[in-house]
KEZASE-720327 format. One line per 8 residues: number of its first residue (from 1); their letters; for each residue x, y, z of C-alpha. Coordinates in pm, 1 decimal. Example, Ala and Ser with C-alpha at 12.3 -4.5 7.8 and 13.67 -1.06 7.14 Angstrom:
# KEZASE-720327
1	AS	1230.0/-450.0/780.0; 1367.0/-106.0/714.0 $
//
This chain:
# KEZASE-720327
1	XXXXXXXX	8240.0/-17848.6/10876.1; 8116.9/-17783.7/10519.4; 8365.4/-17847.7/10242.3; 8379.1/-17484.4/10122.0; 8438.0/-17356.1/10475.6; 8709.8/-17616.0/10526.7; 8874.8/-17509.5/10200.6; 8858.7/-17143.2/10302.2 $
9	XXXXXXXX	9007.4/-17218.8/10644.9; 9288.9/-17418.2/10484.4; 9354.4/-17130.1/10246.1; 9375.8/-16886.2/10536.4; 9624.4/-17107.4/10721.2; 9869.2/-17114.3/10431.1; 10086.0/-16812.6/10356.6; 10139.5/-16792.9/9981.0 $
17	XXXXXXXX	10494.7/-16659.0/9951.8; 10474.6/-16602.4/9575.7; 10162.4/-16385.5/9610.0; 10317.3/-16199.5/9899.3; 10628.8/-16124.6/9693.6; 10416.8/-15999.1/9403.0; 10228.3/-15762.4/9631.6; 10549.2/-15663.2/9805.7 $
25	XXXXXXXX	10681.7/-15570.7/9460.7; 10368.4/-15361.6/9400.1; 10427.5/-15187.7/9732.0; 10788.5/-15118.6/9630.5; 10674.4/-14967.9/9297.4; 10426.0/-14742.4/9477.6; 10695.6/-14642.2/9728.0; 10940.7/-14546.4/9451.1 $
33	XXXXXXXX	10668.6/-14350.2/9270.9; 10576.0/-14166.2/9589.9; 10939.9/-14097.1/9676.0; 10987.0/-13924.4/9341.5; 10728.1/-13663.2/9444.1; 10766.5/-13678.4/9822.6; 10811.1/-13300.6/9863.4; 10465.9/-13234.5/9713.1 $
41	XXXXXXXX	10276.1/-13504.3/9902.8; 10074.2/-13484.6/10218.9; 10049.1/-13773.5/10465.3; 9695.8/-13847.9/10342.7; 9823.3/-13906.4/9986.7; 10076.2/-14158.1/10110.8; 9831.5/-14334.2/10341.8; 9568.4/-14366.0/10068.0 $
49	XXXXXXXX	9820.7/-14489.4/9811.8; 9946.4/-14755.6/10047.6; 9591.9/-14851.4/10148.2; 9507.1/-14917.6/9783.9; 9788.8/-15171.3/9767.9; 9689.8/-15327.7/10100.0; 9324.8/-15352.3/9992.8; 9421.6/-15503.8/9658.2 $
57	XXXXXXXX	9634.4/-15764.3/9831.7; 9368.9/-15842.5/10089.5; 9096.0/-15874.0/9827.8; 9292.3/-16097.1/9592.9; 9498.6/-16312.6/9828.1; 9338.7/-16312.4/10172.1; 9372.7/-16193.7/10526.0; 9726.9/-16301.9/10611.7 $
65	XXXXXXXX	9893.1/-16131.8/10317.7; 9673.8/-15823.2/10363.9; 9777.7/-15791.6/10727.5; 10143.9/-15862.6/10652.5; 10142.1/-15600.2/10379.3; 9977.3/-15352.8/10620.0; 10268.1/-15394.4/10859.1; 10527.9/-15356.5/10581.4 $
73	XXXXXXXX	10349.5/-15047.4/10447.5; 10336.5/-14905.2/10801.6; 10716.2/-14940.0/10829.7; 10770.5/-14793.3/10479.8; 10541.3/-14500.7/10560.1; 10742.1/-14419.7/10870.8; 11086.0/-14488.7/10722.7; 11050.5/-14303.3/10391.1 $
81	XXXXXXXX	10786.0/-14036.8/10442.9; 10792.6/-13910.7/10802.1; 11076.5/-13685.7/10920.6; 11345.2/-13766.9/11013.1; 11364.1/-13967.1/10691.0; 11535.4/-14307.9/10672.7; 11480.6/-14386.7/11038.4; 11200.9/-14536.7/11241.1 $
89	XXXXXXXX	11197.9/-14240.5/11480.2; 10880.5/-14030.0/11476.6; 10967.6/-13663.7/11534.1; 10614.4/-13526.8/11573.2; 10393.2/-13704.7/11826.4; 10082.0/-13644.4/11612.0; 10239.1/-13854.4/11337.3; 10179.2/-14154.6/11561.3 $
97	XXXXXXXX	9806.5/-14098.1/11514.6; 9850.3/-14109.3/11137.7; 10063.8/-14423.1/11153.4; 9841.2/-14610.1/11397.8; 9526.7/-14508.4/11208.1; 9685.8/-14634.9/10887.5; 9786.0/-14967.5/11043.5; 9446.9/-15024.7/11209.0 $
105	XXXXXXXX	9265.5/-14934.6/10886.1; 9478.5/-15178.7/10688.5; 9424.3/-15462.7/10935.7; 9050.3/-15400.9/10967.1; 9016.7/-15383.7/10588.7; 9203.5/-15714.1/10549.4; 8973.7/-15875.3/10809.1; 8659.2/-15740.8/10641.3 $
113	XXXXXXXX	8773.8/-15853.6/10298.0; 8850.4/-16200.3/10433.8; 8505.2/-16216.7/10591.1; 8345.4/-16107.4/10263.6; 8538.4/-16377.4/10074.7; 8428.0/-16640.9/10326.4; 8065.8/-16524.4/10303.9; 8080.5/-16538.5/9923.5 $
121	XXXXXXXX	8220.9/-16892.2/9934.1; 7946.2/-16997.5/10174.0; 7684.0/-16838.5/9949.5; 7821.7/-17030.1/9649.0; 7810.1/-17352.9/9850.5; 7451.0/-17290.1/9957.7; 7351.5/-17206.6/9601.2; 7495.2/-17538.4/9485.2 $
129	XXXXXXXX	7304.3/-17719.0/9762.4; 6978.5/-17549.9/9660.6; 7045.1/-17643.6/9297.4; 7095.2/-18007.5/9398.0; 6778.3/-18007.6/9608.4; 6590.3/-17846.1/9322.0; 6711.1/-18117.3/9086.4; 6601.9/-18387.2/9331.7 $
137	XXXXXXXX	6259.5/-18226.4/9367.6; 6214.8/-18182.1/8993.2; 6308.9/-18543.0/8922.5; 6075.1/-18671.1/9192.1; 5783.8/-18460.6/9066.8; 5835.2/-18567.0/8704.2; 5817.9/-18937.1/8788.5; 5487.9/-19115.3/8739.1 $
145	XXXXXXXX	5528.1/-19376.8/9013.0; 5691.5/-19369.2/9355.8; 5950.6/-19626.3/9244.7; 6041.6/-19409.0/8945.5; 6074.3/-19107.0/9175.0; 6313.8/-19295.5/9403.5; 6518.6/-19411.1/9104.2; 6534.3/-19050.8/8977.1 $
153	XXXXXXXX	6647.2/-18931.9/9321.2; 6914.7/-19202.8/9330.4; 7034.9/-19086.8/8986.6; 7055.1/-18719.8/9094.3; 7245.8/-18817.8/9408.4; 7478.5/-19044.0/9207.9; 7566.1/-18770.6/8958.2; 7600.0/-18506.1/9230.1 $
161	XXXXXXXX	7841.0/-18723.8/9426.7; 8022.5/-18839.7/9110.4; 7993.4/-19209.0/9191.9; 7929.8/-19504.3/8960.1; 7623.0/-19630.9/9142.9; 7364.2/-19484.5/9378.3; 7128.8/-19690.4/9589.2; 6844.8/-19609.0/9828.9 $
169	XXXXXXXX	6770.3/-19848.7/10112.7; 6489.0/-19848.3/10366.8; 6473.2/-20046.9/10690.0; 6231.2/-20339.5/10701.0; 6063.3/-20518.9/10990.7; 6353.7/-20758.7/11044.8; 6592.2/-20471.3/11119.3; 6775.3/-20520.6/10793.1 $
177	XXXXXXXX	6780.2/-20291.8/10491.1; 6589.6/-20339.5/10167.3; 6707.0/-20191.4/9839.2; 6421.2/-19984.6/9694.2; 6594.2/-19791.3/9414.5; 6925.0/-19787.3/9229.7; 7082.8/-19587.5/8951.2; 7402.4/-19610.3/8752.2 $
185	XXXXXXXX	7628.9/-19900.6/8679.5; 7506.1/-20247.2/8774.5; 7632.7/-20399.2/9095.8; 7938.2/-20621.8/9060.8; 7850.3/-20993.5/9062.7; 8033.4/-21048.5/9393.2; 7802.9/-20800.1/9572.0; 7475.0/-20935.4/9432.6 $
193	X	7520.1/-21289.4/9561.2 $
//
């Protein structure tokens, strides 16, 4: 698995409590603001306001927090804004459509944002790979001799991998390897003997 994909997967497995609490606080602020004008609001106003918070959380922190915040917002929507207030009972059956549509929209949005973040990370990784290949190609083309090209390639690989020494070996007829190019720090004396 590529390193960027592995990093993304690890990030999706962890639940960042601090980020969740920050976004939960944002949801609480929006809820208080909406409660202050509840009599003048329609269900669409509440759903859209909550969706903005859910989308912000999903975009900035990832899928798990986006989905968790969708569920919390779903409960807040029902508890504070659907009659009878301050209960989880839904008096009008059509309000279930609003609630379920809100929850599904929040979850789907969190999934899509997570996919977009993963695609962007993969695109950044591929761009870096193309840049490295471009550097290898440029160094090889600028070299006058084949040996110089191999040394330039070893240098690009050494700097890309952040190692002290890079070496290129080729197999020979005796089934052993022959060093054809090297770049970076000299080999320690113990290895050259």
